[in-house]
C-alpha positions as CSV (number, residue, x, y, z in Angstrom):
1,M,11.3,5.8,-14.8
2,A,14.6,5.1,-13.2
3,M,17.8,4.8,-15.1
4,A,19.9,1.7,-14.6
5,Q,23.6,2.0,-14.5
6,D,23.8,1.2,-18.2
7,S,21.4,4.1,-18.8
8,S,18.6,1.9,-20.0
9,P,15.1,2.7,-18.6
10,V,14.0,0.4,-15.8
11,P,10.4,1.0,-14.5
12,W,9.8,0.1,-10.9
13,V,6.7,0.2,-8.7
14,F,6.8,0.4,-4.9
15,G,4.0,-1.5,-3.0
16,Y,3.3,-1.2,0.7
17,G,-0.2,-2.6,1.2
18,S,-2.3,-4.8,-1.1
19,L,0.2,-4.4,-3.9
20,I,2.6,-6.6,-1.8
21,W,0.2,-9.6,-1.9
22,R,-1.9,-8.8,-5.0
23,P,0.0,-6.7,-7.4
24,G,-2.3,-7.5,-10.3
25,F,0.3,-6.9,-13.0
26,A,3.2,-8.8,-14.7
27,F,6.6,-8.1,-13.3
28,E,10.1,-9.4,-14.0
29,R,11.5,-9.1,-10.5
30,A,10.1,-8.4,-7.0
31,E,12.4,-7.5,-4.1
32,R,12.0,-6.2,-0.6
33,A,12.7,-2.4,-0.6
34,L,13.0,0.5,1.8
35,L,11.4,3.9,1.0
36,R,12.7,6.7,3.3
37,G,10.6,9.8,4.2
38,V,7.2,8.1,4.4
39,H,5.6,5.5,6.5
40,R,2.6,3.1,6.1
41,R,-0.6,3.9,7.9
42,L,-4.3,3.1,7.6
43,C,-5.2,6.7,6.7
44,I,-7.4,6.7,3.7
45,Y,-11.2,6.3,3.9
46,S,-12.2,3.6,1.3
47,H,-15.5,4.3,-0.4
48,R,-15.1,1.6,-3.1
49,H,-12.6,-1.2,-2.6
50,R,-13.0,-1.8,1.1
51,G,-16.0,0.2,2.1
52,T,-18.8,2.5,0.7
53,A,-19.5,6.2,1.0
54,E,-22.2,5.3,3.5
55,R,-20.0,2.9,5.5
56,P,-16.3,3.8,4.7
57,G,-13.5,1.4,5.4
58,L,-9.8,2.2,5.7
59,V,-6.9,1.4,3.4
60,F,-3.2,2.1,3.6
61,G,-1.5,5.2,2.5
62,L,2.0,6.5,2.8
63,E,2.3,9.6,5.1
64,R,5.3,11.9,5.6
65,G,8.0,10.9,7.9
66,G,9.9,7.8,8.9
67,A,10.5,4.9,6.5
68,C,8.5,2.1,5.0
69,V,9.6,-1.4,4.0
70,G,7.6,-2.9,1.2
71,M,8.1,-4.5,-2.2
72,A,9.6,-3.1,-5.3
73,F,8.5,-4.6,-8.6
74,K,10.5,-4.3,-11.8
75,V,8.2,-4.1,-14.8
76,A,9.3,-5.0,-18.3
77,E,9.8,-1.9,-20.4
78,E,7.3,-3.1,-23.0
79,N,4.6,-3.5,-20.3
80,W,5.3,-0.2,-18.5
81,I,2.6,1.9,-20.1
82,E,-0.1,-0.8,-19.6
83,V,1.0,-1.4,-15.9
84,R,1.1,2.3,-15.1
85,E,-2.4,2.8,-16.5
86,Y,-3.6,-0.3,-14.6
87,L,-2.2,1.2,-11.4
88,R,-3.8,4.6,-12.0
89,E,-7.2,2.9,-12.5
90,R,-6.7,0.8,-9.3
91,E,-5.2,3.4,-7.0
92,Q,-6.5,6.7,-8.3
93,V,-10.3,6.0,-8.4
94,T,-10.9,9.2,-6.4
95,G,-7.5,10.9,-6.7
96,V,-6.7,10.4,-3.0
97,Y,-3.1,9.5,-3.7
98,L,-0.3,11.6,-5.2
99,E,1.6,9.8,-7.9
100,T,5.3,10.3,-7.3
101,H,8.7,8.8,-8.2
102,R,10.8,8.1,-5.2
103,P,14.2,6.4,-4.6
104,A,13.8,2.9,-3.1
105,R,16.7,0.9,-1.7
106,L,16.3,-2.7,-2.7
107,A,17.4,-5.5,-0.3
108,S,20.3,-6.2,-2.7
109,G,21.5,-2.7,-2.1
110,E,20.6,-1.3,-5.5
111,L,18.9,2.1,-5.5
112,V,16.0,2.5,-8.0
113,E,13.4,5.2,-8.7
114,A,9.9,3.7,-8.1
115,L,6.4,4.8,-9.0
116,T,4.8,5.4,-5.6
117,F,1.4,6.4,-4.5
118,V,1.5,8.7,-1.4
119,A,-1.6,9.9,0.6
120,D,-2.8,13.4,-0.3
121,P,-3.4,15.0,3.1
122,H,-5.7,17.6,1.5
123,H,-8.1,15.1,0.0
124,A,-11.6,14.6,1.5
125,Q,-10.9,10.8,2.0
126,Y,-7.7,11.4,4.0
127,A,-8.5,10.1,7.5
128,G,-5.2,11.2,9.1
129,R,-3.8,9.8,12.2
130,L,-6.4,7.6,13.9
131,S,-6.1,5.6,17.1
132,L,-6.1,1.8,16.8
133,E,-9.6,1.8,18.3
134,E,-10.8,4.3,15.7
135,Q,-9.2,2.2,13.0
136,L,-10.9,-1.0,14.3
137,A,-14.3,0.7,14.4
138,L,-14.0,1.7,10.7
139,V,-12.5,-1.6,9.5
140,D,-14.7,-4.0,11.4
141,G,-17.9,-4.5,9.3
142,A,-16.8,-2.4,6.3
143,V,-17.2,-4.2,2.9
144,G,-16.4,-2.9,-0.6
145,E,-16.1,-4.2,-4.1
146,A,-12.9,-6.0,-3.2
147,G,-14.3,-7.6,-0.1
148,P,-14.3,-7.2,3.7
149,N,-12.0,-4.5,5.1
150,V,-10.8,-6.9,7.8
151,D,-9.5,-9.3,5.2
152,Y,-7.5,-6.5,3.6
153,V,-5.8,-5.7,6.9
154,L,-5.3,-9.3,7.9
155,N,-3.8,-10.2,4.5
156,T,-1.4,-7.3,4.7
157,A,-0.4,-8.1,8.2
158,Q,0.2,-11.8,7.3
159,H,2.3,-10.9,4.3
160,L,4.3,-8.4,6.2
161,K,5.0,-10.9,8.9
162,E,6.0,-13.6,6.3
163,M,8.4,-11.1,4.8
164,G,9.9,-10.4,8.2
165,I,8.7,-6.8,8.1
166,A,8.0,-5.4,11.5
167,D,5.0,-3.0,11.5
168,R,3.7,-2.7,15.1
169,Q,0.6,-0.7,14.1
170,V,-0.5,-3.2,11.5
171,Q,0.2,-6.2,13.7
172,A,-1.6,-4.6,16.7
173,L,-4.7,-3.9,14.6
174,A,-4.6,-7.4,13.2
175,G,-4.4,-8.8,16.7
176,M,-7.5,-6.7,17.7
177,I,-9.4,-8.0,14.7
178,E,-8.5,-11.6,15.6
179,K,-9.6,-11.0,19.2
180,N,-12.9,-9.6,18.0
181,R,-13.4,-12.6,15.8
182,A,-12.7,-15.0,18.6
183,V,-15.3,-13.3,20.8
184,A,-18.0,-13.2,18.1
């Protein structure tokens, strides 16, 4: 938990993928935020939400280096334990993420500590750095409990675009998916 300037606890969560457009928990405030030292990448094989063990999809993770613009969500103190448990259930199905607390700079200029899930490069589901063509091959046709993998990528790309967040890799892959759909 972060400490506000008045020393009262203020729980925050940083979202960079589906948490941006489907947080799934109650929050008091949502604000665009910058997290330094990590960047967004489709680098996690999904065996549940957006694929299966037999036909894995890909989901976003945060990898070392660079910076990531996403959303920070302030959670009411009385809801914090419930929200944290919900996020652990959602994000840590197979333990592919490392749960950390990192400083996030809000668009307002405020610096807060945020619960953040970072890709574990030593986990078996860590895909690493894949080319756009490799990403497309995995995403196209993969379906998990939460639906088609292409919908996940397109929803994230659309919400990033609506927020004015430039992510060339995500937008390029979304363009490739749209082109494939137009041809099919």
